[in-house]
VOBA-1610 file (N, C-alpha, C; in pm, whole numbers, padded with zeros to 5 digits, always signed):
BEGIN
Met+00895-02657+21433Met+00909-02493+21414Met+00840-02438+21563Ser+00953-02328+21593Ser+00916-02294+21750Ser+00801-02184+21669Pro+00672-02191+21776Pro+00558-02092+21746Pro+00616-01947+21741Arg+00563-01881+21670Arg+00587-01757+21645Arg+00558-01662+21713Pro+00636-01591+21801Pro+00606-01507+21903Pro+00493-01406+21898Ser+00371-01415+21948Ser+00266-01291+21941Ser+00291-01145+22012Pro+00265-01073+21914Pro+00300-00929+21936Pro+00240-00874+22041Ser+00332-00830+22135Ser+00252-00792+22235Ser+00193-00656+22215Arg+00089-00628+22306Arg+00007-00524+22307Arg+00084-00418+22369Ala+00072-00290+22296Ala+00172-00155+22367Ala+00049-00091+22451Pro+00069-00057+22566Pro-00011+00000+22645Pro-00081+00118+22618Leu-00173+00163+22664Leu-00223+00289+22611Leu-00154+00421+22647Gly-00142+00484+22508Gly-00043+00576+22514Gly+00076+00608+22473Ala+00153+00437+22482Ala+00280+00393+22459Ala+00321+00445+22296Asp+00197+00466+22202Asp+00254+00519+22079Asp+00276+00621+22098Glu+00235+00728+22184Glu+00290+00851+22169Glu+00425+00884+22188Gly+00519+00872+22086Gly+00664+00865+22100Gly+00737+01006+22111Pro+00821+01011+22061Pro+00917+01182+22062Pro+00828+01218+21924Ala+00779+01200+21813Ala+00747+01208+21698Ala+00611+01286+21734Thr+00536+01215+21834Thr+00411+01284+21847Thr+00400+01393+21939Arg+00499+01373+22046Arg+00560+01499+22168Arg+00581+01561+22053Ala+00647+01566+21973Ala+00702+01736+21876Ala+00586+01780+21792Gly+00528+01709+21766Gly+00385+01692+21682Gly+00328+01826+21782Gly+00292+01754+21903Gly+00189+01858+21964Gly+00284+01993+22019Gly+00380+01959+22076Gly+00456+02096+22061Gly+00463+02162+21940Leu+00453+02149+21837Leu+00461+02233+21737Leu+00295+02286+21722Ser+00225+02215+21715Ser+00069+02255+21735Ser+00041+02357+21842Leu+00120+02332+21969Leu+00098+02415+22071Leu+00165+02595+22029Arg+00284+02548+21974Arg+00359+02688+21951Arg+00291+02771+21846Gly+00228+02674+21723Gly+00141+02754+21627Gly+00043+02797+21685Gly-00046+02741+21780Gly-00162+02804+21844Gly-00136+02910+21905Leu-00026+02923+21979Leu+00023+03062+22079Leu+00065+03178+21989Trp+00108+03146+21853Trp+00162+03225+21761Trp+00002+03310+21676Arg-00078+03213+21648Arg-00221+03280+21606Arg-00280+03345+21694Ser-00281+03310+21847Ser-00345+03381+21933Ser-00240+03526+21951Leu-00143+03549+21933Leu-00089+03652+21947Leu-00088+03757+21830Val-00109+03709+21733Val-00147+03764+21589Val-00308+03844+21641Val-00372+03727+21688Val-00521+03772+21650Val-00533+03894+21789Val-00471+03859+21904Val-00462+03976+21988Val-00408+04108+21949Leu-00327+04112+21884Leu-00256+04251+21800Leu-00377+04292+21730Val-00436+04192+21665Val-00524+04261+21562Val-00614+04320+21622Val-00681+04274+21755Val-00785+04354+21833Val-00773+04451+21853Val-00625+04463+21927Val-00568+04557+22009Val-00588+04692+21889Leu-00513+04703+21776Leu-00553+04785+21649Leu-00673+04805+21651Phe-00774+04731+21633Phe-00920+04753+21594Phe-00975+04850+21691Val-00976+04802+21822Val-00968+04857+21933Val-00960+05028+21913Tyr-00799+05032+21895Tyr-00762+05158+21936Tyr-00843+05249+21792Ala-00816+05210+21663Ala-00903+05252+21595Ala-01013+05322+21620Tyr-01104+05204+21674Tyr-01292+05229+21691Tyr-01263+05348+21805Arg-01162+05340+21927Arg-01169+05432+22018Arg-01179+05588+22007Glu-01047+05581+21889Glu-00999+05705+21821Glu-01096+05771+21713Ser-01175+05722+21635Ser-01274+05740+21581Ser-01389+05823+21651Gly-01393+05799+21795Gly-01490+05877+21850Gly-01657+05803+21873Leu-01693+05667+21753Leu-01757+05620+21758Leu-01814+05531+21886Trp-01690+05529+21974Trp-01705+05451+22107Trp-01803+05516+22185Glu-01805+05646+22231Glu-01865+05734+22314Glu-01978+05804+22257Ser-01978+05855+22118Ser-02106+05939+22065Ser-02112+05852+21899Pro-02200+05733+21924Pro-02232+05678+21760Pro-02298+05768+21700Glu-02373+05874+21759Glu-02433+05961+21687Glu-02374+06058+21576Ser-02260+06072+21626Ser-02186+06168+21519Ser-02186+06099+21396Leu-02229+05957+21338Leu-02235+05926+21248Leu-02345+06016+21153Arg-02424+06062+21188Arg-02514+06158+21101Arg-02427+06271+20992Ala-02325+06312+21080Ala-02235+06428+20977Ala-02166+06336+20862Ala-02134+06192+20884Ala-02094+06154+20777Ala-02141+06109+20631Gly-02256+06120+20615Gly-02361+06142+20497Gly-02381+05992+20484Gly-02453+05931+20395Gly-02538+05823+20359Gly-02442+05711+20302Leu-02398+05694+20228Leu-02268+05592+20188Leu-02174+05581+20281Arg-02135+05706+20326Arg-02015+05684+20424Arg-02046+05622+20550Ala-02167+05684+20591Ala-02211+05612+20692Ala-02265+05485+20703Ala-02301+05433+20593Ala-02331+05256+20605Ala-02220+05211+20583Val-02125+05261+20528Val-01981+05148+20492Val-01919+05182+20654Ile-01911+05266+20704Ile-01890+05296+20865Ile-01926+05175+20936Ile-02073+05197+20958Ile-02110+05117+21023Ile-02119+04970+21003Phe-02128+04925+20892Phe-02062+04769+20834Phe-01949+04746+20880Leu-01851+04812+20850Leu-01729+04778+20926Leu-01677+04764+21060Val-01766+04859+21138Val-01749+04875+21274Val-01835+04738+21340Met-01978+04721+21295Met-02037+04627+21332Met-01965+04471+21319Ala-01934+04468+21168Ala-01865+04360+21172Ala-01751+04324+21284Gly-01659+04417+21262Gly-01532+04391+21378Gly-01519+04375+21485Ala-01645+04453+21549Ala-01667+04426+21666Ala-01748+04303+21686Trp-01832+04220+21610Trp-01850+04115+21634Trp-01789+04009+21622Ala-01681+04058+21514Ala-01557+03918+21520Ala-01515+03916+21653Phe-01453+04035+21696Phe-01356+04069+21836Phe-01410+04061+21978Ala-01548+04022+21961Ala-01634+04037+22053Ala-01650+04155+22133Leu-01677+04251+22106Leu-01656+04398+22148Leu-01814+04455+22168Pro-01839+04562+22227Pro-01989+04612+22242Pro-02026+04707+22164Val-02145+04661+22076Val-02171+04750+21952Val-02330+04719+21908Ser-02399+04680+22051Ser-02554+04684+22005Ser-02620+04805+21985Ala-02520+04918+22051Ala-02612+05041+22034Ala-02628+05090+21863Phe-02571+05016+21752Phe-02570+05049+21672Phe-02744+05008+21593Leu-02749+04903+21649Leu-02921+04811+21603Leu-03027+04912+21618Leu-03010+05071+21732Leu-03094+05156+21744Leu-03037+05266+21662Ile-02890+05299+21658Ile-02871+05428+21584Ile-02913+05414+21420Thr-02849+05308+21365Thr-02907+05296+21242Thr-03025+05310+21202Pro-03145+05257+21262Pro-03275+05285+21208Pro-03304+05468+21201Leu-03199+05555+21275Leu-03185+05694+21305Leu-03180+05732+21170Leu-03052+05684+21093Leu-03009+05742+20974Leu-03051+05689+20851Phe-03137+05606+20827Phe-03154+05507+20705Phe-03295+05451+20769Pro-03405+05435+20622Pro-03522+05382+20655Pro-03521+05256+20709Val-03636+05172+20743Val-03610+05056+20759Val-03571+04957+20667His-03602+04946+20536His-03555+04913+20411His-03388+04883+20403Ile-03335+04974+20461Ile-03213+04974+20413Ile-03124+04943+20554Ser-03177+04989+20694Ser-03113+04981+20761Ser-03114+04841+20848Val-03212+04735+20832Val-03230+04611+20837Val-03151+04533+20793Pro-03143+04535+20619Pro-03016+04458+20563Pro-02892+04518+20617Leu-02886+04604+20628Leu-02745+04689+20679Leu-02675+04613+20805Thr-02773+04621+20924Thr-02710+04584+21022Thr-02732+04395+21026Thr-02801+04366+20965Thr-02786+04194+20959Thr-02687+04162+20899Ser-02673+04233+20767Ser-02528+04143+20679Ser-02394+04169+20749Ala-02411+04314+20820Ala-02270+04349+20915Ala-02284+04228+21044Cys-02369+04182+21107Cys-02382+04094+21229Cys-02329+03937+21136Ala-02382+03922+21039Ala-02355+03817+20975Ala-02220+03787+20916Val-02154+03877+20882Val-02012+03885+20822Val-01900+03880+20964Gly-01984+03938+21056Gly-01856+03981+21186Gly-01908+03821+21271Ala-01997+03761+21248Ala-02043+03604+21338Ala-01925+03505+21242Ala-01930+03526+21099Ala-01842+03448+21030Ala-01721+03454+21070Ala-01682+03583+21110Ala-01519+03613+21096Ala-01518+03553+21227Gly-01608+03584+21353Gly-01586+03536+21496Gly-01562+03334+21455Tyr-01615+03305+21394Tyr-01599+03177+21387Tyr-01516+03114+21356Ala-01470+03168+21245Ala-01309+03160+21171Ala-01218+03169+21261Leu-01241+03292+21344Leu-01103+03328+21451Leu-01091+03194+21572Ala-01244+03193+21585Ala-01238+03016+21689Ala-01133+02898+21623Arg-01169+02906+21495Arg-01127+02765+21415Arg-00980+02789+21438Phe-00920+02917+21377Phe-00798+02942+21369Phe-00727+02922+21482Val-00750+02987+21596Val-00703+02985+21713Val-00661+02874+21802Gly-00829+02804+21804Gly-00846+02697+21915Gly-00873+02542+21830Gly-00879+02590+21701Gly-00912+02437+21611Gly-00847+02326+21650Trp-00704+02326+21678Trp-00602+02223+21697Trp-00625+02194+21820Trp-00650+02253+21935Trp-00652+02203+22054Trp-00795+02153+22078Val-00916+02189+22028Val-01045+02094+22024Val-01032+01965+21926Glu-00956+01968+21809Glu-00935+01833+21761Glu-00894+01738+21853Arg-00783+01813+21947Arg-00724+01685+22035Arg-00809+01635+22158Arg-00937+01705+22152Arg-01015+01685+22245Arg-01154+01648+22227Arg-01203+01591+22127Arg-01305+01522+22080Arg-01413+01479+22166Gly-01366+01399+22270Gly-01466+01339+22342Gly-01488+01432+22466Ala-01414+01552+22515Ala-01468+01626+22582Ala-01634+01654+22615Arg-01667+01636+22755Arg-01786+01694+22748Arg-01883+01760+22724Leu-01796+01894+22777Leu-01836+02022+22684Leu-01857+02007+22547Arg-01795+01978+22477Arg-01785+02006+22336Arg-01906+01903+22299Gln-01921+01800+22366Gln-02004+01700+22316Gln-02163+01780+22352Phe-02170+01829+22456Phe-02289+01895+22495Phe-02343+02024+22388Leu-02174+02089+22349Leu-02236+02182+22259Leu-02267+02152+22171Ser-02239+02045+22110Ser-02269+01973+21980Ser-02410+01911+21966Arg-02431+01859+22093Arg-02619+01837+22112Arg-02696+01944+22115His-02661+02054+22163His-02736+02168+22207His-02716+02282+22093Ser-02680+02262+21980Ser-02652+02373+21904Ser-02717+02367+21789Ser-02842+02313+21764Ser-02924+02331+21652Ser-02954+02459+21602Phe-03024+02476+21521Phe-03045+02621+21438Phe-03161+02670+21527Leu-03223+02638+21563Leu-03339+02680+21680Leu-03245+02781+21825Val-03145+02648+21853Val-03056+02718+21984Val-02981+02851+21926Val-02923+02864+21805Val-02877+02946+21770Val-02908+03079+21753Ala-03066+03053+21707Ala-03133+03152+21687Ala-03198+03204+21780Ala-03226+03116+21881Ala-03262+03150+22035Ala-03147+03271+22086Leu-03063+03235+22100Leu-02894+03294+22143Leu-02916+03468+22051Arg-02940+03438+21986Arg-02928+03577+21883Arg-03046+03695+21895Leu-03167+03617+21943Leu-03247+03678+21979Leu-03283+03749+22132Thr-03222+03669+22179Thr-03224+03704+22304Thr-03114+03835+22361Pro-03195+03939+22408Pro-03121+04080+22429Pro-02990+04044+22562Gly-02899+04097+22536Gly-02794+04095+22658Gly-02702+03961+22627Val-02740+03915+22539Val-02614+03789+22521Val-02521+03793+22453Pro-02410+03806+22513Pro-02267+03836+22434Pro-02272+03754+22309His-02288+03791+22208His-02231+03763+22073His-02130+03694+22046Gly-02012+03754+22058Gly-01879+03736+22056Gly-01846+03545+22109Leu-01914+03557+22293Leu-01922+03426+22283Leu-01989+03301+22236Val-02110+03346+22179Val-02155+03252+22089Val-02122+03255+21956Asn-02010+03329+21896Asn-01954+03316+21763Asn-01809+03196+21821Tyr-01757+03220+21903Tyr-01646+03126+21948Tyr-01673+03015+21971Ala-01790+03004+22070Ala-01841+02843+22106Ala-01898+02789+22006Ala-01942+02853+21904Ala-01964+02805+21804Ala-01846+02720+21683Gly-01771+02794+21687Gly-01663+02745+21637Gly-01576+02665+21676Leu-01548+02659+21820Leu-01481+02545+21868Leu-01535+02430+21890Ala-01700+02444+21877Ala-01784+02325+21882Ala-01799+02277+21763Ser-01750+02327+21638Ser-01759+02302+21532Ser-01902+02259+21497Val-01991+02348+21482Val-02133+02375+21436Val-02107+02386+21300Pro-02203+02315+21194Pro-02180+02338+21076Pro-02222+02475+21024Pro-02132+02524+20969Pro-02114+02684+20938Pro-02260+02720+20846Ala-02312+02650+20763Ala-02411+02684+20735Ala-02504+02717+20797Arg-02523+02579+20881Arg-02661+02617+21013Arg-02630+02733+21103Phe-02514+02761+21132Phe-02484+02897+21261Phe-02500+02996+21126Leu-02430+03021+21072Leu-02486+03154+20929Leu-02615+03182+20907Val-02679+03078+20884Val-02825+03116+20825Val-02890+03144+20977Ala-02903+03051+21082Ala-02979+03114+21188Ala-02937+03230+21213Thr-02802+03296+21238Thr-02757+03411+21275Thr-02796+03539+21204Ala-02831+03507+21067Ala-02868+03620+20960Ala-03022+03659+21009Leu-03096+03503+21005Leu-03259+03509+20995Leu-03267+03565+21141Ala-03238+03527+21258Ala-03252+03566+21373Ala-03254+03749+21385Met-03092+03781+21324Met-03048+03942+21351Met-03152+04006+21253Gly-03197+03954+21141Gly-03302+03988+21070Gly-03414+04059+21140Val-03477+03944+21208Val-03609+03974+21274Val-03550+04051+21386Lys-03419+04053+21462Lys-03403+04171+21569Lys-03394+04299+21535Ser-03314+04315+21427Ser-03317+04447+21384Ser-03439+04504+21334Tyr-03536+04432+21296Tyr-03659+04502+21206Tyr-03727+04541+21367Ile-03742+04484+21453Ile-03799+04493+21580Ile-03759+04617+21616Tyr-03576+04617+21657Tyr-03544+04749+21705Tyr-03577+04847+21618Ala-03585+04855+21479Ala-03591+04974+21394Ala-03753+04994+21429Gln-03831+04926+21444Gln-04005+04952+21446Gln-03999+05025+21595Ala-03912+04965+21696Ala-03937+05038+21805Ala-03847+05179+21804Val-03781+05197+21738Val-03701+05309+21739Val-03781+05405+21648Gly-03852+05396+21541Gly-03939+05465+21438Gly-04085+05536+21529Gly-04099+05409+21623Gly-04220+05447+21688Gly-04213+05530+21857Ala-04086+05542+21864Ala-04034+05611+21994Ala-04076+05767+21986Val-04142+05833+22060Val-04165+05974+22076Val-03988+06031+22078Glu-03921+05986+22176Glu-03784+06056+22176Glu-03670+05964+22121Ala-03727+05917+21998Ala-03632+05871+21929Ala-03471+05869+21869Asn-03472+06031+21858Asn-03338+06065+21860Asn-03238+06059+21969Ser-03306+06050+22099Ser-03183+06039+22182Ser-03218+05900+22264Leu-03262+05825+22154Leu-03268+05679+22153Leu-03378+05618+22320Ala-03441+05701+22375Ala-03488+05732+22493Ala-03659+05648+22457Gly-03661+05544+22532Gly-03797+05521+22477Gly-03792+05400+22406Ala-03681+05399+22315Ala-03651+05250+22195Ala-03686+05137+22255Val-03604+05105+22370Val-03590+04974+22423Val-03695+04967+22508Asn-03803+04934+22529Asn-03924+04946+22593Asn-03967+04814+22642Pro-04038+04775+22749Pro-04042+04633+22793Pro-04110+04554+22686Arg-04197+04623+22616Arg-04289+04542+22517Arg-04169+04500+22394Thr-04064+04571+22327Thr-03942+04531+22233Thr-03898+04409+22321Ile-03853+04454+22440Ile-03796+04323+22534Ile-03869+04214+22532Leu-03966+04218+22558Leu-04057+04087+22552Leu-04080+04033+22446Ser-04085+04072+22326Ser-04139+04026+22183Ser-03969+03969+22154Leu-03896+04040+22208Leu-03713+03935+22164Leu-03766+03814+22258Leu-03760+03829+22412Leu-03792+03716+22477Leu-03890+03617+22438Gly-03969+03626+22373Gly-04109+03542+22318Gly-04068+03425+22224Leu-04025+03529+22125Leu-03935+03468+21996Leu-03863+03369+22049Ala-03761+03402+22123Ala-03629+03334+22157Ala-03678+03214+22257Ala-03784+03235+22321Ala-03841+03111+22439Ala-03919+03004+22325Leu-03988+03059+22211Leu-04048+02950+22114Leu-03955+02845+22065Ser-03814+02961+22030Ser-03734+02892+21987Ser-03657+02757+22025Val-03646+02779+22174Val-03606+02699+22256Val-03699+02608+22287Gly-03829+02606+22305Gly-03914+02492+22316Gly-03912+02444+22174Gly-03937+02454+22070Gly-03908+02375+21966Gly-03814+02319+21943His-03673+02342+21990His-03544+02291+22034His-03572+02174+22085Leu-03637+02162+22222Leu-03671+02073+22327Leu-03739+01971+22254Val-03872+02041+22192Val-03937+01914+22149Val-03903+01841+22039Ile-03807+01908+21954Ile-03764+01809+21878Ile-03624+01712+21958Arg-03573+01730+22030Arg-03496+01631+22154Arg-03593+01527+22191Leu-03674+01587+22231Leu-03771+01469+22350Leu-03803+01373+22225Arg-03836+01430+22090Arg-03911+01314+21985Arg-03766+01245+21956Glu-03659+01308+21927Glu-03564+01239+21891Glu-03516+01080+22009Arg-03530+01122+22145Arg-03506+01090+22242Arg-03616+00921+22253Arg-03765+00979+22219Arg-03842+00901+22212Arg-03831+00768+22102Ala-03799+00823+21990Ala-03784+00767+21859Ala-03657+00621+21902Val-03570+00681+21980Val-03426+00607+21986Val-03479+00511+22113Ser-03561+00528+22193Ser-03579+00444+22311Ser-03708+00354+22254Glu-03763+00399+22164Glu-03869+00274+22091Glu-03849+00176+21966Ala-03699+00229+21939Ala-03611+00110+21836Ala-03524+00047+21914Val-03497+00082+22013Val-03410-00025+22102Val-03451-00103+22141Pro-03566-00150+22204Pro-03644-00277+22240Pro-03681-00390+22125Ser-03727-00273+21991Ser-03769-00370+21893Ser-03641-00457+21848Gly-03535-00361+21821Gly-03421-00406+21790Gly-03367-00553+21872Gly-03389-00488+22034Gly-03339-00619+22116Gly-03412-00761+22065Ala-03555-00727+22074Ala-03644-00861+22068Ala-03609-00960+21913Asp-03541-00850+21816Asp-03540-00909+21690Asp-03412-00978+21739Asp-03307-00945+21792Asp-03179-00998+21793Asp-03235-01163+21874Glu-03302-01163+22000Glu-03294-01233+22071Glu-03391-01349+21994Gly-03501-01325+21910Gly-03570-01424+21844Gly-03464-01480+21733Gly-03360-01417+21671Gly-03291-01433+21595Gly-03145-01524+21621Gly-03165-01537+21761Gly-03016-01587+21837Gly-03016-01754+21827Val-02917-01839+21823Val-02922-01944+21867Val-02940-02010+21984
//
């Protein structure tokens, strides 16, 4: 009997036949359609936001009344966080309209819902692209440095574009529970600090003096503590790995033949 021919190993990428390429084309087309849908929704939201007058004068919410103003604030903040639009002024305006025990849960819940929507949007539009690039260095870096404390630090730091944080977390596949809990806790603390600053400002009605160096330094200090905690945990993990490798190598050498 003649020996059976051994199957030749196909070169890398040779299994990407027409079906695979067609699937990639369908994914690309699906991603483009999803992007167009999201862009249309963003345009409609921005148009409604500008036409409402809240873009230039959020103080007009005073005339809306208690419950109506709360609903408007929640919807506007959640939508703006989902679509990466500027809405930080509401963290200062809401304490002017409601007491602290109402303004803090209101703004915190709106930010959490908007963050969840932004996270889902990133997965909806770019999830297929990210799954094809699991080994990308940027994605690996984001996965390593997206701990609970890092997410909280980014939320606490003034001036950080929260929309970018939402989208990066979604594309990096940060665990949703970790992302949302860290966002809610950090924004709760941030909302409380801003509410206290507004309440203690002499000219709080015009927002003058509410954002003072003390407020900014308080937030930056909490963010720095969060980053420091993350770095300490990472160093301990590295040390534990480095200590485990030599012992494992020694066991292998001793048990070898």
